[in-house]
Each structure stands twice: as structure tokens, then as C-alpha cells.
C-alpha positions as CSV (number, residue, x, y, z in Angstrom):
1,X,136.5,115.8,74.9
2,X,133.0,113.1,74.6
3,X,130.2,114.6,75.2
4,X,127.7,112.7,78.3
5,X,125.8,110.2,78.6
6,X,123.6,108.5,81.9
7,X,123.0,105.3,82.5
8,X,119.7,104.0,83.6
9,X,119.2,100.3,85.6
10,X,115.9,98.5,85.8
11,X,116.3,95.3,87.7
12,X,113.1,93.1,87.6
13,X,112.2,89.9,88.3
14,X,113.6,87.8,85.9
15,X,116.4,90.7,83.9
16,X,118.5,93.0,84.5
17,X,118.4,96.0,81.7
18,X,120.8,99.0,80.7
19,X,120.3,101.6,78.9
20,X,122.5,104.8,77.9
21,X,121.1,108.4,77.1
22,X,122.2,111.0,76.2
23,X,121.6,114.6,77.1
24,X,118.4,114.9,74.8
25,X,117.4,112.0,76.2
26,X,117.8,109.9,73.0
27,X,119.2,106.2,73.0
28,X,122.7,105.7,72.4
29,X,122.8,101.8,73.8
30,X,120.9,99.4,75.9
31,X,122.0,95.4,77.4
32,X,120.7,93.4,79.1
33,X,120.6,90.1,80.7
34,X,118.4,87.3,82.5
35,X,118.6,86.9,86.1
36,X,118.1,83.8,87.5
37,X,114.2,81.9,88.8
38,X,113.9,83.1,92.7
39,X,112.9,80.2,95.2
40,X,109.6,79.7,95.9
41,X,108.0,77.4,98.4
42,X,104.0,76.7,99.0
43,X,103.9,78.9,101.8
44,X,105.0,82.2,99.9
45,X,108.3,82.6,100.6
46,X,109.7,84.0,97.1
47,X,113.9,85.0,97.5
48,X,117.1,85.2,95.7
49,X,120.0,86.1,96.4
50,X,121.7,89.7,95.8
51,X,124.8,88.1,94.6
52,X,122.6,87.2,91.6
53,X,121.9,90.8,91.1
54,X,124.8,92.2,91.4
55,X,126.6,89.3,89.3
56,X,123.9,90.6,86.3
57,X,124.9,94.0,86.5
58,X,128.7,94.2,87.0
59,X,127.7,92.0,83.2
60,X,124.7,94.0,81.8
61,X,127.7,97.3,82.2
62,X,130.7,95.6,81.0
63,X,128.3,95.2,78.0
64,X,126.5,98.1,78.0
65,X,130.0,101.0,78.2
66,X,131.8,98.5,75.9
67,X,129.5,100.2,73.0
68,X,130.0,104.1,73.9
69,X,133.2,105.1,72.4
70,X,132.1,108.3,71.6
71,X,130.7,109.2,74.8
72,X,131.3,109.3,78.7
73,X,129.0,108.2,81.4
74,X,128.4,111.3,84.0
75,X,126.1,109.3,86.1
76,X,123.5,106.7,87.1
77,X,120.6,105.3,88.6
78,X,118.8,102.0,89.9
79,X,115.3,100.9,89.5
80,X,114.9,98.3,91.5
81,X,111.4,96.4,92.1
82,X,109.3,98.1,95.2
83,X,109.1,96.2,98.5
84,X,111.8,93.8,97.6
85,X,114.3,93.9,100.9
86,X,117.4,92.1,102.7
87,X,119.7,92.9,105.3
88,X,123.7,93.7,104.5
89,X,126.0,94.8,106.9
90,X,128.2,97.7,107.0
91,X,130.2,97.3,104.2
92,X,127.3,95.5,101.6
93,X,127.9,92.3,103.1
94,X,124.5,90.5,102.5
95,X,123.1,89.1,105.7
96,X,120.2,87.8,104.5
97,X,118.4,86.2,100.6
98,X,116.4,89.2,99.8
99,X,113.2,88.5,100.0
100,X,111.3,89.8,97.1
101,X,108.4,92.0,96.5
102,X,105.6,89.1,96.5
103,X,107.0,87.2,99.2
104,X,103.6,87.4,101.5
105,X,105.1,84.9,104.5
106,X,104.8,88.6,106.9
107,X,101.5,87.7,107.9
108,X,102.0,87.5,111.6
109,X,104.1,91.0,111.2
110,X,101.0,92.4,109.4
111,X,98.8,91.9,112.4
112,X,100.7,93.7,114.9
113,X,101.2,96.4,112.1
114,X,97.1,96.8,112.4
115,X,96.9,98.4,115.7
116,X,100.4,100.6,115.3
117,X,100.8,102.2,112.5
118,X,97.9,104.0,110.5
119,X,94.9,103.5,108.5
120,X,96.5,105.6,105.6
121,X,100.8,104.3,105.3
122,X,101.3,101.5,102.9
123,X,102.5,98.4,105.5
124,X,99.6,97.4,106.2
125,X,99.8,93.5,103.7
126,X,102.4,91.0,104.8
127,X,103.9,92.3,101.4
128,X,105.4,95.4,103.0
129,X,108.9,96.0,103.2
130,X,108.5,96.7,106.9
131,X,106.5,93.6,106.8
132,X,109.0,91.8,105.6
133,X,112.1,94.0,108.0
134,X,110.0,92.5,110.9
135,X,109.7,88.8,109.4
136,X,113.6,89.3,108.7
137,X,114.3,90.0,112.2
138,X,112.8,87.9,113.7
139,X,113.8,84.6,111.6
140,X,117.6,85.3,111.5
141,X,120.4,86.5,113.7
142,X,123.5,88.2,113.2
143,X,126.3,90.6,115.0
144,X,126.6,93.8,114.6
145,X,124.6,96.8,112.6
146,X,122.7,96.3,110.3
147,X,120.8,97.6,107.2
148,X,117.7,97.5,105.7
149,X,117.9,97.9,102.2
150,X,115.6,97.3,98.9
151,X,117.0,96.0,95.9
152,X,117.2,100.2,94.0
153,X,119.1,101.2,96.9
154,X,121.7,97.6,97.1
155,X,123.3,97.9,93.9
156,X,123.2,101.7,94.4
157,X,125.8,101.4,97.4
158,X,127.5,98.5,95.5
159,X,128.3,100.8,93.2
160,X,129.6,103.8,94.8
161,X,130.3,102.2,98.7
162,X,127.4,103.1,101.1
163,X,125.3,101.2,102.2
164,X,123.0,103.8,104.9
165,X,120.7,105.2,102.1
166,X,117.8,104.9,101.0
167,X,114.9,106.7,98.4
168,X,112.1,108.4,99.6
169,X,110.1,105.9,96.3
170,X,112.1,103.0,98.3
171,X,111.1,103.7,101.5
172,X,107.1,104.6,101.5
173,X,106.1,100.6,102.2
174,X,109.1,100.3,104.5
175,X,107.0,103.3,106.8
176,X,108.1,106.5,105.8
177,X,106.3,109.2,105.7
178,X,107.2,111.3,102.2
179,X,104.8,114.0,102.8
180,X,106.4,114.9,106.4
181,X,109.6,113.6,105.2
182,X,110.9,111.9,108.0
183,X,110.6,108.8,110.3
184,X,107.0,108.7,112.0
185,X,107.1,108.2,115.5
186,X,105.3,105.6,115.8
187,X,108.1,103.2,113.9
188,X,109.9,104.3,117.2
189,X,107.8,101.0,119.3
190,X,108.7,98.3,116.9
191,X,112.1,98.8,118.7
192,X,114.3,98.7,115.7
193,X,118.3,98.7,116.3
194,X,120.0,101.0,115.4
195,X,120.7,102.7,112.1
196,X,119.0,99.5,110.7
197,X,116.8,102.0,109.4
198,X,118.3,103.9,106.0
199,X,119.4,108.0,105.9
200,X,116.0,109.2,103.3
201,X,116.9,111.7,100.1
202,X,114.7,112.4,97.2
203,X,114.9,110.2,94.0
204,X,118.3,112.3,92.3
205,X,120.3,112.4,95.5
206,X,124.1,112.3,94.5
207,X,124.8,109.3,97.1
208,X,129.0,109.4,95.5
209,X,130.7,107.9,92.9
210,X,131.8,104.8,91.3
211,X,134.0,103.4,93.4
212,X,137.6,102.1,92.2
213,X,137.5,98.5,91.9
214,X,133.9,98.8,89.9
215,X,134.5,101.1,87.7
216,X,138.0,98.7,86.6
217,X,135.4,95.7,86.7
218,X,131.9,97.8,84.6
219,X,133.9,100.1,82.2
220,X,132.5,103.4,84.4
221,X,134.7,106.2,84.7
222,X,135.1,106.6,88.4
223,X,134.1,110.5,88.3
224,X,130.6,108.8,87.5
225,X,128.1,110.1,90.0
226,X,125.0,107.4,91.4
227,X,122.2,109.2,92.1
228,X,119.1,107.7,94.8
229,X,117.5,105.6,92.1
230,X,113.6,105.2,92.9
231,X,111.2,102.1,92.2
232,X,110.2,100.1,88.9
233,X,106.7,101.7,88.5
234,X,107.6,104.9,89.2
235,X,110.6,104.7,87.3
236,X,108.0,103.7,83.8
237,X,105.4,106.6,84.6
238,X,108.5,109.2,84.0
239,X,109.4,107.1,80.4
240,X,105.5,107.2,79.8
241,X,106.0,111.1,79.9
242,X,104.2,112.0,82.4
243,X,105.2,115.9,83.5
244,X,102.4,118.0,84.8
245,X,99.3,117.2,87.0
246,X,96.4,115.6,85.2
247,X,99.0,113.8,83.1
248,X,98.3,110.0,83.4
249,X,99.1,106.6,82.9
250,X,97.3,103.2,82.4
251,X,99.3,100.2,82.0
252,X,97.0,97.7,80.2
253,X,99.0,94.3,81.1
254,X,97.9,91.3,82.7
255,X,96.1,93.4,85.1
256,X,95.1,97.0,84.5
257,X,96.6,99.9,86.5
258,X,96.4,103.7,86.9
259,X,98.8,106.4,87.6
260,X,98.0,109.2,87.2
261,X,100.4,112.6,88.1
262,X,98.8,115.6,91.2
263,X,99.8,118.3,93.1
264,X,99.1,116.8,96.0
265,X,99.1,113.7,97.7
266,X,96.8,110.7,97.8
267,X,96.8,107.6,100.1
268,X,93.7,105.2,100.8
269,X,95.6,101.8,101.6
270,X,92.2,99.7,102.0
271,X,92.0,100.8,97.5
272,X,95.8,100.6,97.5
273,X,96.3,103.9,96.8
274,X,99.4,105.8,97.7
275,X,101.4,108.4,96.1
276,X,105.4,108.4,95.2
277,X,106.9,112.2,95.6
278,X,108.9,112.8,92.6
279,X,110.5,116.4,91.5
280,X,107.7,118.4,93.1
281,X,104.4,116.0,92.0
282,X,102.7,113.3,93.8
283,X,102.3,110.1,91.5
284,X,99.1,108.3,92.9
285,X,97.4,105.1,91.7
286,X,95.9,101.8,92.1
287,X,95.4,98.3,90.4
288,X,93.2,96.5,89.1
289,X,92.3,93.1,89.1
290,X,90.6,93.0,85.5
291,X,92.9,93.5,82.8
292,X,94.6,91.0,80.5
293,X,94.5,87.7,81.9
294,X,90.5,88.2,81.7
295,X,91.0,88.1,77.7
296,X,93.2,85.8,77.7
297,X,91.0,83.3,79.0
298,X,88.7,83.6,76.8
299,X,91.0,84.4,72.9
300,X,93.8,83.6,71.4
301,X,96.5,85.8,70.6
302,X,95.6,85.8,67.4
303,X,92.3,86.0,67.5
304,X,92.4,89.6,69.6
305,X,93.8,90.8,67.2
306,X,91.9,89.6,64.2
307,X,88.4,89.7,66.2
308,X,89.8,93.1,67.2
309,X,89.3,95.0,63.5
310,X,85.8,93.7,63.3
311,X,85.0,95.9,66.0
312,X,82.7,99.2,65.6
313,X,84.2,101.6,68.4
314,X,82.0,104.4,67.9
315,X,79.1,102.1,68.5
316,X,78.7,101.5,72.1
317,X,77.1,97.7,73.4
318,X,76.2,98.8,77.1
319,X,76.3,95.5,78.7
320,X,77.3,97.0,81.7
321,X,80.3,94.5,82.3
322,X,83.1,93.9,85.3
323,X,85.6,91.6,83.9
324,X,87.7,90.1,86.3
325,X,89.7,87.0,85.7
326,X,87.9,85.7,89.6
327,X,85.9,86.6,92.1
328,X,87.1,89.6,94.2
329,X,88.6,93.5,93.1
330,X,90.6,96.2,95.2
331,X,90.6,99.3,93.0
332,X,88.5,100.7,91.8
333,X,86.4,98.9,93.7
334,X,87.8,97.2,97.0
335,X,85.7,94.2,97.3
336,X,87.7,90.3,97.8
337,X,84.0,89.1,96.9
338,X,83.1,91.0,94.2
339,X,81.4,88.9,91.2
340,X,83.1,89.2,88.1
341,X,80.3,90.6,85.1
342,X,80.9,88.6,81.5
343,X,76.7,88.1,81.0
344,X,75.0,88.1,78.6
345,X,77.3,86.7,76.2
346,X,76.6,88.2,72.4
347,X,77.0,84.8,69.7
348,X,79.2,87.4,68.0
349,X,82.7,86.6,69.1
350,X,83.9,90.0,68.0
351,X,80.5,91.6,70.1
352,X,81.5,89.3,73.0
353,X,85.7,90.9,72.5
354,X,84.0,94.3,72.6
355,X,81.5,93.7,75.6
356,X,84.6,92.8,77.7
357,X,87.0,95.7,76.0
358,X,84.2,98.6,77.1
359,X,83.5,96.8,80.9
360,X,87.8,97.7,81.3
361,X,87.3,101.0,79.9
362,X,84.5,101.7,82.5
363,X,86.8,100.8,85.0
364,X,89.7,102.5,83.9
365,X,87.7,105.3,84.4
366,X,85.6,104.7,87.5
367,X,89.1,104.1,88.4
368,X,90.0,107.6,87.3
369,X,86.9,109.4,89.0
370,X,88.2,107.4,92.2
371,X,91.4,109.3,92.7
372,X,89.5,112.4,91.9
373,X,87.3,111.9,94.6
374,X,90.2,111.0,96.7
375,X,92.5,114.0,95.3
376,X,94.3,114.0,92.4
377,X,92.8,116.1,89.9
378,X,91.1,115.0,86.5
379,X,93.1,112.8,83.6
380,X,94.0,115.5,81.3
381,X,95.3,113.0,78.9
382,X,95.7,109.2,79.2
383,X,99.1,107.5,77.4
384,X,99.2,104.1,77.3
385,X,101.2,101.4,78.6
386,X,101.5,97.8,77.8
387,X,100.2,95.1,75.1
388,X,96.8,96.6,74.7
389,X,98.1,99.7,73.7
390,X,98.7,98.8,70.8
391,X,95.1,97.8,70.7
392,X,93.4,100.9,68.0
393,X,89.7,99.8,68.0
394,X,90.6,99.0,72.1
395,X,92.2,103.2,72.6
396,X,89.7,104.7,70.9
397,X,86.9,102.5,73.0
398,X,88.7,104.5,75.9
399,X,88.8,107.3,74.6
400,X,85.0,107.3,73.1
401,X,84.5,106.7,77.7
402,X,87.8,108.4,79.0
403,X,86.3,111.7,77.4
404,X,90.4,112.6,76.9
405,X,93.1,112.1,74.5
406,X,94.3,108.2,75.2
407,X,97.6,107.6,73.9
408,X,100.6,105.4,73.6
409,X,103.8,106.0,76.0
410,X,106.4,107.4,73.6
411,X,108.8,105.3,75.8
412,X,107.9,101.7,77.8
413,X,111.5,101.6,79.2
414,X,111.5,101.5,82.7
415,X,115.1,102.1,82.4
416,X,114.8,105.3,80.4
417,X,113.6,106.4,83.8
418,X,116.0,105.8,85.3
419,X,118.7,107.5,83.0
420,X,115.9,110.1,83.6
421,X,116.8,110.2,87.4
422,X,120.4,110.3,86.3
423,X,120.5,112.8,84.4
424,X,118.6,115.7,86.9
425,X,121.0,114.7,89.9
426,X,123.6,115.3,87.0
427,X,122.3,118.6,86.5
428,X,121.0,119.7,89.6
429,X,124.1,118.6,92.1
430,X,126.5,117.1,90.3
431,X,127.6,119.8,87.9
């Protein structure tokens, strides 16, 4: 009998990635295919056709399973972009385009929720799933029942043939209460159609097995379990290796995102802080507008690497920078008018770069202090993903300012986190 393996799917805005892991988490194979660019307009629209997702998923799974002659996929989970939503009928046929995570048209709907939803509910922005759902109901007509589904939920439905179930992480911004584990009473005032909202289950819950016709088209065995997945950021945190309360992950990409594993949930809507329930813990986090975009305003990538070699991370410049790409900050300071603070500018470009890096490290430290003030534990160690994780000088500066060990995350692939959820689902629910 072939040894088992577990498949994780990661759908982003520009591509679909899949990988397979063995029981020890070792990657056996990976594949990827691009997704066509969605529709964007000046009124804030951002749409994709769900059919393009499925075409990429089927193709990437076919290529992946062709490389797994020595292993047998026993379970699969999907990670998708948060707040990407569509309406589908009972057979899974899309009734609307998918409104992507950054679609901003639901401004009136978000305003209407202001007097209804509690302040801590992460539904008050036009990009929330609930605001998008109200927008879709207002702008599309259909006969019969409809199901509101996120990207990961719809793909899981295509694999196993059921479209009535969502996961706790994706449904958070649809209004689901992850603490009480139910749809809250205030949502009854919205008068939503029957069966529109999904039955919600934790990530890793077995949803069913791969449909025979889907098995034939993807190369997956028909007994392969399909388990409830999660959002892309939660899967990325699992991949990075967050295991116990106090483990933290900072993503140093174009923006600076901090996430912290906590025994208790943390919510602060004004700062964009919310928590996902995952395997007995809570993943709390927030995002600053600072990050790599600021560095690229002043330096080319090659300059960053060369100048970083000239930095002495032990030397404190103490220029009190707050680097932002433009006015406005979300977290750890919630101030739409906050001005960037990047003066005075040293004559030596290496010292200027160091001042920017120190400023971002102080923002990171302030972010973790803010999460601690809101009820999360202090970080015990900080793992790092994104391009900034490779900068040795920045890592040493951050370790000095944060006062805890800082190291590169052992894994950065979101699909690995989805595969880990699939393995857990098989171990706990389907073995």
C-alpha cells in the first residue's frame, strides 16, 4: 500500500498553488498555475470569474498528482483570499461574479451596518464579506435558493459536491461570532434569505470525499477527504510554525503585518485587530501601512542589499522615525491623518536606511505592545516571512528593539499550511 500524503491548495489573486506533504510535513511535490487578471474599475470594483479558479485548480491538481506515483493523497484543504465572496445555487453554479478581497463598492452597505453590528465585529468596512453580500443581493436577482460562499469554500464544494458549509475563519468577516460559535442575533435584522448563510465548522472538519467525476479530472483518489480550510493569512501562519501562545509572526512585505498566537481572542475594530480561532488557540493580528513600500521609495533593491552590509546593527541612531509611504496609519496607531516622520535625513545613505529600519522595528514593537494591551500575551519569539526576513542587519536591529529571539520562518508557503489542516482533518476526523 502506498504511504499517505496530504494536499494543500492556495488561491491568490494572481495564481493557484498546490503542494503535497507526507505525514512528517516533508514536501513531496509542488505545482502552480497563473490566474487571469480580474476586472478592476475606477469605482472600486474588483472581480474574478469563479470558473477561472476551478480551471486553475483542476489543472494544478492534475499536474501535482501525476508526480505522486509513490504516495496516495488522503486529504485536501483549501486556503483562499479573505473576504472574496460569491453567490452560488445548490449545485454550486455561480449566480454572481466573485467580489475580490479588495472590492470597495459596498460603501452604502457598510454604512448601514454601523448602527446594527457591534463595534468589535469586523464587518464595518466596504471590503468585509457581509458588506459585499448585501451589495450582491442589491445588484443581482436570482430565482431559487442561493448560498453565500468564500473562495476557499466554493472550491471545496466543487471538490466534494456540497455548497452549504463554511469555515470559521472565512466566515468571520461575514458576521459569524467565533467566540459564541454561531451567527449572532443582530444579523436576523438583515432579513437575509433562508439558507443563504452557510453552516459553519472549524478548519479541519471533514466535509466529504472527492466526487468521482472530479477524481477523474484531477487525479485525486475518490476516497480522498475534503476538509474545511481557512484564509490565506491563517494558513501562512500555520506554515510559518506558530505553535504555542506567545509565538509571533511578522510579515515584512510591502506592508508590515504582525500576528500573535493567543489563548484568548482579541478584537479592536478601530485598529483592524481581530482574531481567528485555530486548533484551540486564537491568531490575533493587525497591519501597519509601513513596510517595504517605504524602502522602495528611496532605494533600488540592489542598493538595499549593498547598504545593509554597511550597517552596524548594534549602533543606535535614535532618530525617532515613523516611516510611512503616505499620510495615514491603521495599526498600531489608528490615525488616517498621521504624517510620515523621516527627518532629519542623514547625509550617509547607509545611516538613512538604518534609521528607516529602526523606525519600522519600533512600529513592530509598538504593534506587539498594543496587542498585549488588548489582551494577547507578550511575544516569546518572532518568526519572520516576506522579503525583509532575508536582511541580516534588519533582523539584528529588530531583535535588539523587540527584546526577543527573531528568526526566519522555516516555511513560507501558504499551501503548506493548508496541507497541515488537511492532515489534521484526516487524523482527527477521517482516519
